[in-house]
C-alpha positions, 0 to 999 in steps of 0.5 A, spaced: 599 086 447 593 081 447 588 087 449 591 091 444 589 086 439 582 085 441 581 093 441 584 092 434 579 087 432 573 092 434 572 088 441 572 093 446 574 091 453 569 094 458 571 095 465 566 093 471 562 099 473 563 100 481 556 104 482 552 098 479 556 093 483 554 097 489 547 098 487 546 090 487 549 089 493 545 094 496 539 091 493 541 084 496 542 088 503 535 091 503 532 084 501 535 081 507 533 086 512 526 086 509 526 078 510 529 079 517 524 084 519 518 080 516 520 074 520 521 078 526 514 081 526 511 074 524 514 072 531 510 077 534 504 076 531 504 069 533 507 070 540 500 075 541 496 069 538 494 064 544 490 060 539 495 061 534 495 063 527 494 060 519 498 062 514 493 066 511 491 070 517 499 072 517 499 073 510 493 078 511 496 082 517 503 082 514 500 085 507 504 079 503 503 073 500 502 066 502 508 064 499 512 069 502 509 067 509 511 060 507 518 062 505 519 065 512 515 059 516 520 054 513 527 057 516 523 059 522 521 052 523 527 049 522 530 053 528 525 051 532 522 058 533 515 056 530 511 050 530 505 047 526 500 044 530 495 038 529 490 044 525 496 047 521 496 053 526 503 057 527 505 057 534 511 058 538 516 053 538 521 051 543 527 055 540 523 061 543 524 058 550 531 056 549 533 063 547 528 066 553 532 062 558 538 064 555 536 071 556 534 071 563 540 071 567 542 077 563 535 080 566 536 078 573 543 081 572 541 088 570 535 088 575 540 086 581 542 094 583 535 096 583 533 091 587 538 091 592 537 098 593 529 097 594 530 091 599 534 095 603 529 102 603 523 098 604 526 093 609 522 087 605 524 082 600 525 085 593 523 081 586 523 082 579 517 077 576 517 076 569 511 072 564 513 066 562 508 061 559 502 065 562 504 066 569 508 070 573 515 067 575 520 070 580 527 071 576 530 075 581 530 075 589 533 080 594 532 080 601 534 085 606 540 085 610 538 089 616 531 086 618 530 081 623 524 077 619 523 077 612 519 073 607 523 067 604 521 068 596 524 062 592 527 064 585 523 060 580 516 060 584 511 061 579 503 064 580 497 066 576 498 073 573 491 075 576 493 073 584 498 077 588 501 084 586 506 082 582 502 079 577 497 084 577 502 090 576 504 086 570 496 086 567 496 093 569 502 095 565 499 091 559 494 097 559 499 102 560 498 103 568 505 105 571 502 106 579 504 101 584 499 095 586 498 092 593 496 086 595 494 082 602 495 075 603 493 073 595 499 068 594 501 066 602 497 068 608 500 073 612 504 076 606 503 083 604 505 085 597 506 092 593 509 092 585 509 096 579 510 095 572 517 095 568 515 099 562 518 101 556 523 095 555 520 092 548 519 084 548 518 084 556 513 084 561 515 084 568 514 087 574 518 090 580 515 089 587 516 087 595 513 083 599 513 083 607 510 079 613 507 086 615 502 091 612 506 096 608 505 103 607 503 104 600 504 111 600 511 110 602 513 104 599 510 105 592 514 111 590 520 107 592 517 100 588 516 105 582 523 108 582 526 101 582 521 099 576 524 105 572 531 104 574 530 097 572 527 099 565 533 104 564 538 098 566 535 093 560 534 098 555 
């Protein structure tokens, strides 16, 4: 009766337009996705800039205004993903390290089957090495089961990227090179290594390799190491 009364008075009742509501919801979803994309791109830009970036530099590289950058920086700083140094330059925050540490067990778990096969094939200690803080870090290590002697390589061991097969393979991988790299006595006297980069996993710089107490036949072990690196890529993608 009330509705009929309004109509009689000339006040039409308009039903909600489902299409318009869907457009509004879709528009907000698109804006959210764009903001998320920009925030992730911002983190990647800062991660690739050892000296940090200014807000102006970020705005230029993202193709957005400074005000938009500030809107991104606020939440990322609040969650510890970014920080501003004494010069006001943006750098990665400790929150990124926390996420990386939480992800490391997953990386190690995914790589273990390939490392076990490699250790048994080569008769040498196999390892997955990742980049952390500009250094190579042994994230997972598997020793062969059938050899009398082998290298005891400690998980968590760190070394410069420009020394040893594992680190130099990672550096080669930055340029797209996938071929195995060998080394002799660079990290430990009397130790020999062969490693290949893990390529094709977004956000990951890593290598798979073996280390032994005797010289390694690169023609034989190299393809085994490369196959293991490819298997790790497939497991982590």
